[in-house]
C-alpha positions in Angstrom: 0.0 0.0 0.0 1.6 3.2 -1.1 1.1 6.5 0.7 0.4 9.4 -1.7 2.9 12.2 -1.8 1.7 15.7 -1.7 3.6 18.8 -3.0 4.2 21.8 -0.7 1.9 23.9 -2.9 -0.9 21.3 -2.6 -0.6 21.4 1.2 -2.1 24.8 1.8 -0.4 26.7 -1.0 2.7 27.3 1.0 5.8 28.4 -0.9 8.7 25.9 -1.4 11.7 26.3 1.0 15.4 26.2 0.6 16.5 23.6 3.1 20.0 22.7 4.3 20.2 19.2 5.9 23.4 19.2 7.9 24.9 16.0 9.2 28.0 14.0 9.9 26.2 10.9 8.6 25.4 10.6 4.9 25.7 7.9 2.3 27.9 5.9 1.7 28.0 5.7 5.6 25.3 3.2 6.5 23.0 3.5 9.6 19.9 5.0 10.9 20.9 8.6 10.5 22.0 8.4 6.9 18.7 6.6 6.1 16.8 9.4 7.8 18.7 12.1 6.1 18.3 10.5 2.6 14.6 9.7 2.9 13.6 13.0 4.4 15.7 14.9 1.8 14.2 12.9 -1.0 10.7 13.4 0.3 11.1 17.1 0.7 12.6 17.5 -2.8 9.6 15.5 -4.2 7.4 18.2 -2.7 9.1 21.0 -4.5 11.6 22.1 -1.8 15.2 22.9 -2.8 17.3 20.6 -0.5 21.0 20.5 0.0 22.7 17.9 2.3 25.8 19.5 3.9 28.2 16.8 5.1 31.8 15.7 5.2 33.9 14.1 2.5 33.8 10.3 2.7 36.9 8.4 3.9 39.4 8.0 1.0 38.5 4.4 0.1 34.9 5.4 -0.3 35.3 8.6 -2.2 34.5 7.2 -5.7 31.4 5.5 -4.3 30.3 8.7 -2.6 30.6 10.7 -5.8 28.4 8.1 -7.6 25.8 8.2 -4.8 25.8 12.0 -4.8 25.2 12.0 -8.5 22.4 9.4 -8.3 20.7 11.3 -5.5 20.8 14.5 -7.5 19.4 12.9 -10.7 16.9 10.4 -9.2 15.9 11.9 -5.9 16.2 15.7 -6.5 18.6 16.8 -3.8 22.2 17.9 -4.0 25.1 17.0 -1.6 27.8 19.4 -0.6 30.9 17.9 1.1 33.6 19.6 3.1 36.2 18.6 5.7 37.2 15.0 6.3 35.1 12.4 8.2 37.0 10.5 10.9 35.7 7.5 12.9 35.6 7.8 16.7 34.5 5.3 19.3 31.5 6.7 21.2 28.6 5.2 23.1 29.5 1.7 22.2 29.5 2.4 18.5 31.5 4.1 15.8 30.6 7.8 15.5 31.8 10.3 12.9 33.7 13.5 13.4 34.5 16.1 10.7 37.7 18.0 10.7 39.3 20.5 8.3 40.9 24.0 8.1 38.3 26.7 8.1 35.5 24.2 8.4 33.2 26.4 10.5 33.6 29.3 8.1 32.8 27.0 5.1 29.7 25.6 6.8 28.5 29.2 7.3 29.0 30.0 3.7 27.1 26.9 2.6 24.1 28.0 4.7 23.7 31.5 3.3 20.3 32.2 1.8 18.6 29.1 3.3 15.1 29.2 4.7 15.7 26.2 6.9 18.8 24.8 8.5 18.1 21.3 9.9 21.0 19.7 11.8 20.6 15.9 12.0 22.5 14.1 14.8 23.4 16.8 17.3 25.9 14.8 19.4 29.2 15.3 17.4 30.9 18.6 18.1 31.6 19.9 14.6 29.3 20.1 11.6 25.9 20.3 13.3 27.0 22.7 16.0 28.9 24.8 13.5 25.7 25.0 11.5 23.7 26.3 14.5 26.3 28.8 15.4 26.7 30.3 11.9 23.2 30.0 10.5 21.2 33.2 9.7 18.2 31.2 8.4 14.8 32.1 9.8 14.2 28.4 10.7 16.8 26.4 12.7 15.9 22.9 13.8 18.0 20.2 15.4 17.2 16.5 15.5 18.7 14.1 18.2 18.9 10.5 17.2 21.0 9.1 20.1 20.3 7.4 23.4 23.0 6.9 26.0 23.4 5.8 29.5 25.6 7.2 32.2 26.0 10.6 30.6 27.6 11.9 27.4 31.3 12.8 27.4 30.9 15.5 24.7 28.0 17.2 26.6 30.0 17.1 29.8 33.3 18.4 28.4 31.9 21.0 26.0 28.7 21.9 27.8 28.9 25.6 27.4 29.7 25.4 23.7 27.0 22.8 23.1 24.3 24.7 25.0 25.3 27.9 23.2 24.6 26.2 19.9 21.5 24.5 21.0 20.1 27.8 22.3 20.2 29.1 18.7 17.7 26.5 17.5 14.0 27.3 17.1 12.8 23.8 17.7 14.4 20.5 18.8 13.2 17.1 17.6 13.9 13.8 19.2 13.2 10.6 17.4 11.9 8.9 20.5 11.0 9.4 24.2 14.2 7.4 24.9 16.3 10.2 23.4 14.6 12.8 25.7 15.3 10.6 28.7 19.0 10.8 27.9 19.1 14.5 27.0 16.9 16.0 29.7 19.8 16.4 32.2 21.6 18.6 29.7 19.0 20.6 27.9 16.0 22.2 29.6 14.1 22.6 26.4 10.9 21.3 24.8 11.3 18.5 22.4 9.0 17.5 19.6 8.9 13.7 19.3 8.9 12.8 15.6 10.0 9.2 14.9 12.2 7.9 12.2 10.4 6.7 9.1 10.8 3.8 6.7 10.4 3.7 2.9 7.4 1.4 2.8 7.5 1.3 -1.0 11.1 0.1 -1.1 10.7 -2.3 1.9 7.7 -4.5 1.1 6.7 -8.1 1.6 7.0 -10.8 -1.1 4.3 -10.6 -3.7 1.2 -12.7 -3.0 1.7 -16.4 -4.0 5.4 -16.1 -4.0 7.1 -18.0 -1.3 10.6 -17.5 0.2 13.5 -19.0 -1.8 14.2 -22.7 -1.3 16.8 -23.8 1.3 17.0 -23.7 5.1 15.2 -20.9 7.1 17.0 -17.6 7.0 17.8 -15.7 10.2 18.8 -12.1 9.2 21.1 -9.8 11.1 21.6 -6.2 9.9 24.0 -3.8 11.6 27.5 -2.4 12.1 29.9 -4.6 13.9 29.7 -2.6 17.1 29.7 -4.1 20.6 26.3 -2.8 21.3 24.7 -4.5 18.3 25.3 -7.9 19.9 26.4 -10.1 17.0 28.4 -12.2 19.4 25.1 -13.0 21.2 23.5 -14.2 17.9 26.5 -16.4 17.1 26.2 -18.0 20.5 22.5 -18.5 19.8 23.3 -20.1 16.5 25.5 -22.7 18.3 22.5 -23.5 20.5 20.1 -23.9 17.5 22.7 -26.1 15.8 23.0 -28.3 18.8 19.2 -28.7 18.7 19.6 -30.2 15.2 17.9 -27.4 13.4 18.4 -26.4 9.8 19.0 -22.7 9.3 21.4 -20.1 7.9 22.3 -16.8 9.5 22.8 -14.0 7.0 25.0 -11.2 8.4 24.8 -7.8 6.7 27.4 -5.4 8.1 31.0 -4.8 8.7 33.4 -3.0 11.1 36.6 -3.3 13.1 35.2 -6.3 15.1 35.0 -8.5 12.0 38.2 -10.6 12.9 36.8 -11.2 16.4 33.4 -12.3 15.1 35.0 -14.5 12.4 37.2 -16.2 15.1 34.1 -16.6 17.4 32.1 -18.3 14.6 34.9 -20.8 13.9 35.5 -21.5 17.6 31.8 -22.2 18.1 31.6 -24.5 15.1 29.0 -22.5 13.3 31.1 -21.0 10.5 29.3 -23.0 7.9 26.0 -21.7 9.1 26.9 -18.0 8.6 26.8 -16.0 5.4 29.0 -13.0 5.8 27.5 -10.6 3.2 29.4 -7.5 4.1 28.2 -3.9 3.7 25.2 -3.9 1.4 22.7 -1.2 0.3 20.5 -2.0 -2.7 20.2 -5.7 -1.8 18.9 -5.1 1.7 15.2 -4.8 0.9 15.3 -8.2 -0.9 17.1 -9.8 2.0 14.6 -8.5 4.5 11.5 -9.9 2.7 13.2 -13.2 1.9 14.2 -13.8 5.6 12.3 -16.1 7.8 13.1 -14.2 11.0 14.8 -11.0 11.7 17.0 -11.1 14.8 18.4 -7.9 16.4 20.3 -8.6 19.7 21.3 -4.9 20.0 21.6 -3.8 23.7 21.4 0.0 23.3 19.3 1.9 20.8 17.4 5.2 20.6 14.8 3.8 18.3 14.6 0.8 15.9 14.8 1.6 12.2 16.0 -2.0 11.4 12.8 -3.3 13.2 10.7 -1.0 11.0 12.4 -2.2 7.8 11.8 -5.8 8.8 8.2 -5.2 9.7 7.6 -3.2 6.5 9.0 -6.3 4.6 6.5 -8.6 6.3 9.2 -10.4 8.4 8.7 -11.2 12.1 11.1 -9.8 14.6 13.0 -11.2 17.6 15.0 -8.5 19.4 16.7 -7.6 22.7 14.6 -5.7 25.2 16.0 -2.2 25.2 14.5 1.2 25.7 14.8 2.2 22.0 13.2 -0.9 20.6 10.3 -0.5 23.1 9.5 2.7 21.2 8.6 0.5 18.2 7.3 -2.8 19.6 4.3 -1.4 21.3 0.7 -0.4 20.8 -0.1 -3.5 18.8 3.2 -3.7 16.9 4.3 -7.4 16.9 7.6 -8.7 18.0 9.3 -10.9 20.6 11.5 -9.3 23.3 14.3 -11.4 24.8 16.7 -10.3 27.6 19.8 -8.5 26.3 23.1 -10.5 26.0 21.3 -13.8 26.6 22.1 -16.3 23.8 19.8 -19.0 25.3 16.8 -16.7 25.4 17.5 -15.4 21.9 17.8 -19.0 20.5 14.5 -19.8 22.2 12.7 -16.8 20.7 14.0 -17.6 17.2 13.1 -21.3 17.5 9.6 -20.4 18.6 9.0 -18.4 15.4 10.7 -21.0 13.2 8.3 -23.6 14.5 5.1 -21.4 14.1 4.4 -20.4 10.5 0.9 -19.1 11.4 2.4 -16.6 13.9 5.0 -15.5 11.5 2.4 -14.8 8.8 0.1 -12.9 11.2 2.9 -10.8 12.6 4.1 -10.1 9.1 0.8 -8.8 8.0 0.1 -6.8 11.1 3.5 -5.3 11.3 3.3 -4.1 7.7 0.0 -2.4 8.3 1.3 -0.6 11.4 4.5 0.6 9.7 2.6 2.0 6.7 0.1 3.8 9.0 2.6 5.2 11.6 6.1 5.4 10.0 5.9 5.8 6.2 8.1 8.7 5.1 5.2 10.8 3.6 3.5 10.8 7.1 6.8 11.6 9.0 7.6 14.3 6.5 4.2 15.9 6.9 5.0 16.5 10.6 8.5 17.9 9.9 7.4 20.1 7.1 4.5 21.5 9.2 7.1 22.2 12.0 9.2 24.2 9.5 6.3 26.4 8.4 5.1 26.8 12.0 8.4 28.4 12.9 8.5 30.4 9.7 5.0 31.8 10.1 5.7 32.7 13.7 7.8 35.6 12.4 11.1 37.2 13.3 10.5 37.1 17.0 11.0 33.3 17.2 14.8 33.4 17.2 15.7 36.9 18.6 17.3 35.4 21.8 20.0 33.6 19.9 23.4 34.2 21.5 26.5 35.3 19.6 28.0 32.7 17.2 31.7 33.1 18.2 34.5 35.5 18.4 34.9 36.1 14.6 31.2 37.0 14.3 31.2 39.1 17.5 34.0 41.3 16.2 31.8 42.3 13.3 28.8 43.3 15.5 28.0 46.8 16.6 29.0 47.2 20.3 25.4 48.0 21.3 24.2 44.7 19.8 27.0 42.8 21.5 26.1 44.1 24.9 22.4 43.3 24.3 23.3 39.6 23.6 25.4 39.1 26.7 22.4 37.8 28.8 21.5 35.2 26.1 25.1 34.1 25.9 25.2 33.6 29.7 21.9 31.6 29.6 23.3 29.4 26.9 26.6 28.8 28.8 25.1 27.9 32.2 22.3 28.8 34.5 23.6 31.4 36.9 23.7 30.4 40.6 22.8 26.8 39.9 23.6 23.6 38.0 23.8 23.5 34.2 20.5 24.0 32.4 18.3 21.0 32.8 20.4 19.6 35.7 
């Protein structure tokens, strides 16, 4: 079932906007944020908006692929990509984050944002591109989206709290993709958040056509994700050993890669399940087919802000077994089907997978119900409606919406009239820390 797309003009006769989508995470980097950035940009462009994704240059081995992807996105999906600086991997929050560096990067970001109606920063945790965008933007609409959940505090927000809060103070609205994100962020930012979830391309991710069964061969257990500790592939490999000892026929298809690959390869050999694993590497275009051909989707991830991979599986009509974490509970609720198992528990994961392998009727019912719920709640046209409405709401509020933005740094301050500089001191102090008390939101 396709959700009809509506142009900006058709939705109340509102003028198209020039939108800058600023992010550390864009294709060919894979993950939830690049998917979000691509699909939102594509949907906005289809509605007549002029969209530019501002991101970093891809790592050197991926430069040629990045150029091809950028060209395809411009020709097929209607948005352009502007790259600057160099993207470096950093270990953060049990995962591999990205950080952009480069001479004059903040100044170049500011130039790229000139003339924009909307500056939308996607993934506000890293301390460079998104924060540079908020500190240099002169657009009438400035929005930041948080995609992350963390436990025990965030090192970047602790060490750079004044700088981060200064940038956040310049936003007109803040979006969180789930209530879990707000739980993590509340100690740092005493602001209102709009909860707008991630979406899924329900046209691209769809079930097998009626009457067409899954390919011949053993049942397929699909894993999709980066080789990060928090994604729990080691737990799935242990569960595969248990299923093998039970005499079951199956194959585990692993889509992903990362620095832990040698460790996981060694583990699979040590457990005696190497012949049961298909290591498919980093894939993009093949992923929708793999989802719909899988018998069960398994996600043993122990830490998540949401569950885009769960949405992709459900949209494809594939039942889900996943670790019980706060992010996945944002998806598997209110009638959405799926089986939770305790995190980092191979026996429980094996039991959950086995139960679905043995129950084709439940698999079929969960597949049909999951697909209906995803299309109704999470299709990109519906998610984009909410984000687009938020842009216009801020724009139509007039110039008063962002008048309390603090200065954007020394270079900008030196160009300001002295009277304006003095007038902005209270806002700068509020952004840095609450006077006479703990940091804002603490």
